[in-house]
N, C-alpha and C positions, 0 to 999 in steps of 0.2 A: 934896501937889500936887493940885489939883483939875483934873479934866478935864471939859470942857463938850462934850456931844455934841448935835448938832442933827440931827433927822430930819424929813424932809418926806414926807407921805403924801398921795397923791391918791385921793380916794374920792368918787364921784358928783359930780365936777366941783368939789369943795370942797377947798381946801388946809387940811390940819390940820398944825399945828406942835407937836412935843413936845420938851421939854427935859428932860434928866436930868443929874445931876452926881454926882461921886463921886471917890474917890482912884484914882490910877493903879494898875492891876493888880487892882482890886476889880471884882466883877461889877456891871454897871449896875443901878441901882434901877429898878423899874417905874414908869412915868409914871402919875400919877393921871389918870383920865378927866376930861375937861373938857366938861360938857354944853353949855356955851355954844358950843363949837367944833364940836359934832356937827351934821351937816346936818339941816335941818328935815324932818319927816315929810311925805310927799307928800299933797296934798289931792285927793281924787277927787270930781268933781262929776258925778252921774248925768245923762245926757243927757235922759231923759224922765221922771224921777221913778220912784217905786216901780212895780213891775209890777202890773197889774190882771188879774183873771180875764178870760178871753175872753168875747166877746159871747154872749148867751143863744141857745140853739137853740129852734126851734119846739116841740120835745118838752118842754124845760124850762118854757117859757112855758105850755104846755098843762096842766102839773101844778099851776099856781097859778090859781085862779079869778079872773076879771076883777073880782069884788067885793072881793077881798082887796087891801089897800094894801101890805102887807109880805109878802114871800115868802122862805122859807128852804129851801135845798137842803142837808140835812145831809151827804149823801155828797160833794157837790162843795165843801163849806165856802164857800158863797156865799149872799148875800142881795141882794135888790133891792127897790126901791119902785116902785109902779105906781099909776095911776089909770085906771079903766075899761079895764084890759088894756094900756095904753100905759106902757112903762117910763119912769120919771122919773129914777131913779138906779140905777146898778149894771150888772152885778153887782159887788158888793164882797166882799172877803175877810172871812170871819168864822170864829170858832172856837166850836163848840157845847160843851155839857157832855160830859164823858167818859162813855162807855157802860160800865157795870159789869155789864150783862146781867141786871140785876134789874129786874123790872117790878112794879108801875108805878113810874115815877120818883118819887122822894121821899127819905125819910131813908136808905134803903138803896141808892139809885142816884142818880147825878148826871147821867144822860142827859137831854138836852133832849127834852121830850115832842113827839110828832108829832100833827098834827090841825089843826082849824080853831079859831081863837081870836079874841078881840077885845081891843083895847087897853083895859085896865082903869084905869090911872092912869099919871102921869108924875112924875118927881122929878129935877130938874136936878142936885141935889147929893145923890143917893141914897147910902145907906150900909147895908151888910148887918150887922145886929146879930148874926145867926147865925154868919157867917163872919168878921166884923170886917174887912171890905174895903170900899173905896169903890166906888160904882156910879154914877159920873158919867153924866149924861144917860140915866138909866134910864127905859125905856118898858116897863111891866109888862103882860104879855099872857096869862099862864097861872097857874093856882093854884099856891101854894107859892112865890110871889115870883119866878117865872121872868120874865126881862126881857131886852131888848136893852140893852146898856150898854157904855161904854168899858172895855176890858180887854185883857189879853195875847192876842196872836195865836199864841203858842207854848205857853201853859199853859192847859189846859182849865178851864172854870168848874165850878160846882156845879149845872149845869143851864141857866144863862143863855147868851145869845148874846153873845160878846165881839166888839166892833167896834173899829176904830182910833178915835182921838179925833175925827178929822174926820168919819168915817162915823157915829159915835155922835151927834154934833151934828146931822148931816143927818137921821138917823132921828128924833131927838127933835123937831127943828123941823118935820118933815113930818107925822109921825103925830099923829092926834087921838084923843081918847077915843072908843071905839066902832068905830074903823077895824078892818077884818078883817086877820087875820094867819094865814097858812097855812105850816105847817112839815111838810116831807116828807123 
């Protein structure tokens, strides 16, 4: 004799129905999960998009000469673009190369070098043959292939400045060969 059991479960406002069958006196068989009956995952829409770094202070602005177009604050993990001392874009989040405490930066260190530089070249579809990694929207500014480019904001580079895809595009489109870059 077959016994048909019907169970109803209310979960998150959704009714789930499970059927199991078996012989009288036998323990009920476990119902197989039904993914189609499971409630859909909640979708969260951020109100204002990703958080951006706070506005620049006068002290931060003073550390980057007005002649520089790109400014990088390694300690704050921020970068911005300016013309004649007026901020155009930023500050934006960035991730510099990891400091291995070996100087100067190069084969034994992957720290982003500090100092004053100039944009040397640009490559929209750049690729590192040394590290076998894409360097989209690369703007090279220091010896050794150091550049601003699209990259992870959680994994340090090998000396470059990682930017989000949108910010790397903005830096690529704004910076020109010869523009000043200050890294501090």
